[in-house]
N, C-alpha and C positions, 0 to 999 in steps of 0.2 A: 521687275516685280510682277507677279501674276496672282490672280485670284481665280480659282477654278471650283465650280460647284460639282459635288459628287453625289447627286441625288440617288443614283442607283447603288452606291456604296462600293463600286469596283475599286476605286483608289484606296479606300479605307481597308478593304480586304487585302490588297497587295501590300499595304504598309503595316498590316497587322495592328490596326487601331484596337485598343482594348476598352474604350468607352465611346459613347456617342453623345453629343457631337464632339468631334476631334478635328482640330485645324492644323494644317501643315502649311508653312510658308516657303515658297521657292523664289529664288532670284537667279537669273541666268541659268535656269535648268537645274540648279543645285538646291537641295533641302537646306534651309538656313534657320528655320524655327519650327518647333513642335509645341502644340498646346499640351501643357502638363496637368492642368486643372480642369475638372469636368464642369464646374459651375460658373464659367465665364460667359458673359453676354457677348453679343456680336461686336459691340463697340470696344469692349475690353480686349477681345481677340485681335481686332484690327490694330488697336493701340499697341499691344505687346509685340505684334509682328512688325509694325513700323519702327518701334524702338530697337528691335533686333537688327533691322536692315539699315535704318537711317540715323539711329541715335535718339536719345530721349528728347532733346530740344526740337529737332525736326519733326519728330512724331507728334509732339504737343502742338506745333504750328499747323501741321496737317490736320489733326483732329479739330483744332479750333476753326480752321478755314472750312472744313466739312460741316461743322456744327453751325457756323454762320450761314452757309449756303442752305442748309435744311431749314433754319429759322426764316430765311428770306422766302423760301418756297411756301412755308406755312403761314407766315404773317405778312409778307410783302416787304419790299426794300425800305419803305419809309418808316415802318415800325422798328425794324432792326437798327436803322441808323439812329433813331431816337434812343434805343436801348443803350448804346455805347456812349454817344456824345451829348445826349440831351437835345432839347429843342434849340436849334440854331437861329431862330427868327429874330 
């Protein structure tokens, strides 16, 4: 699974993208997913790509783990553990 930035737009020109932003998902060097809607946010794009590659359940687990990691970075581990399990004192 690869994530490649195309800031200069070279890949988009070669793939004939018809709107921006447009996301393409590759696995093992093969194109496996293409963004078909122009109004998706970054998380929605990643979620749909992961669904195409790993299936819905694994995609949800991955997005949940990523979300938890981002909350830990923003709030700290102690607050995130309180969020799920409550105060264990």
